[in-house]
C-alpha positions, 0 to 999 in steps of 0.5 A, a space after each residue: 500500500 502507498 505510504 502505508 495507508 490502507 483505503 481498501 473499501 473506500 470510494 474516492 472521487 477525484 475531479 480533474 482526475 485525467 491529467 496533472 495533479 489529479 491523475 497522480 492523486 488518483 494513482 496514489 489513492 488507487 495504490 492504497 486500495 481505494 476504488 477511484 472515480 475520476 471526473 472531468 470534461 474530456 472523456 478520452 483523457 479520462 478513459 485512458 487514465 481509468 484504464 491505468 487504475 484498478 477498477 477505475 471509473 471515468 465519468 464525464 462531468 462539468 463541475 460548473 454545471 449543477 445538473 452535470 454534477 448531480 448526474 455524475 455523482 449519481 453514476 459514481 455512487 451507483 457503480 462504487 457506492 457512497 463517496 468516502 473521499 472527495 478530492 476537488 482538484 478540477 480548476 483553471 487559471 488564467 492571468 490578466 492584469 486587473 484593468 483587463 479583468 472583466 466580469 465574465 473572466 471573474 465569473 469563469 474563475 469563480 465558477 470552476 475554482 469555487 462553485 465547482 467544489 461547492 457543487 461537488 461537496 453538496 453532492 456527497 455531504 449528506 451521505 458522509 454525515 449519515 455515515 459519520 465518516 468522510 474526507 473532503 480535500 480541496 486542492 487550492 493553491 498558494 494563491 489561497 494564502 497570499 496575493 500574486 499579481 495578474 491573477 486577481 480573479 483566480 486569487 479571489 476564487 482560491 481565497 474563497 475555497 479556503 474560506 469554504 474549507 474552514 467554515 465547513 470544517 467547523 460545521 462538520 467537526 463533530 460529524 466525522 467529516 474532515 475538510 482540508 485544503 492542500 495548497 501547492 505552489 507552482 507544480 510541474 504540470 502541463 499548466 506550468 509547462 504552458 506558462 514556461 513556454 509562454 515566457 520563452 515565446 514572449 521574452 526570449 528567455 531560455 527554459 531554465 530562465 523561465 523556470 527560475 522566474 516561476 519559482 522565484 518565491 519558492 525558497 527551494 528554487 524548484 517546481 513542486 512535483 505532483 507526487 508531493 501533492 498526492 502524498 499530502 492528500 493521501 495522508 489526509 485520507 488516512 485514519 491517523 489524520 482524523 484530527 486534521 481539519 480546517 487546515 490549509 497545508 502549503 506544499 510549496 517549498 517554504 514559500 508560505 509560512 
């Protein structure tokens, strides 16, 4: 079992589980024995990933659409039973100066990064309460803990996720359900690689120089690896973390203290 955790008999749902951090989280939970359902919008990507999992289930879901979320979680529950672990990983980031951030862009960032987790939690919370057991883990960002230039809409949404996490954790404190946020710094995923490519294209910097620009605030001066984030999620799912709730755990090389 991965990192000594035993999640046999648990049903875990990972949104945005087809690639990047979500895919590595799905692997980690599956290796620990959980039945894993991955959700996302690209069914081809999801199917490819689900085939790599033991009894993995791929379900198309747009987390910004309430009907889509309701349908997806009903299908997941029908196949694998009630959800024991929810990892809200689906998200999107786009940088814009505030002066160019219109209401549509703000709404888009709020919909996918804040409303999405809210809808997914709504879909599983009552069953967790009824069982007096559950783990809700919101993949936020260091942007939930500090400000960054040119991502005001994204930062507002991620700060909202942290507020949701802390408030819900208090409501669930005596009901057997823990609610936490994991806050990665810049992580070595397709999104980071796209950002690096954009820096290279727009500035003429080398790839190494672009990476150094991205990690300038990380005292370790490196990109976070997805399996480091997954290991934190896995720990929060275990029996030994039952007292950990309402927390924002930064996986960021010391960027936020």
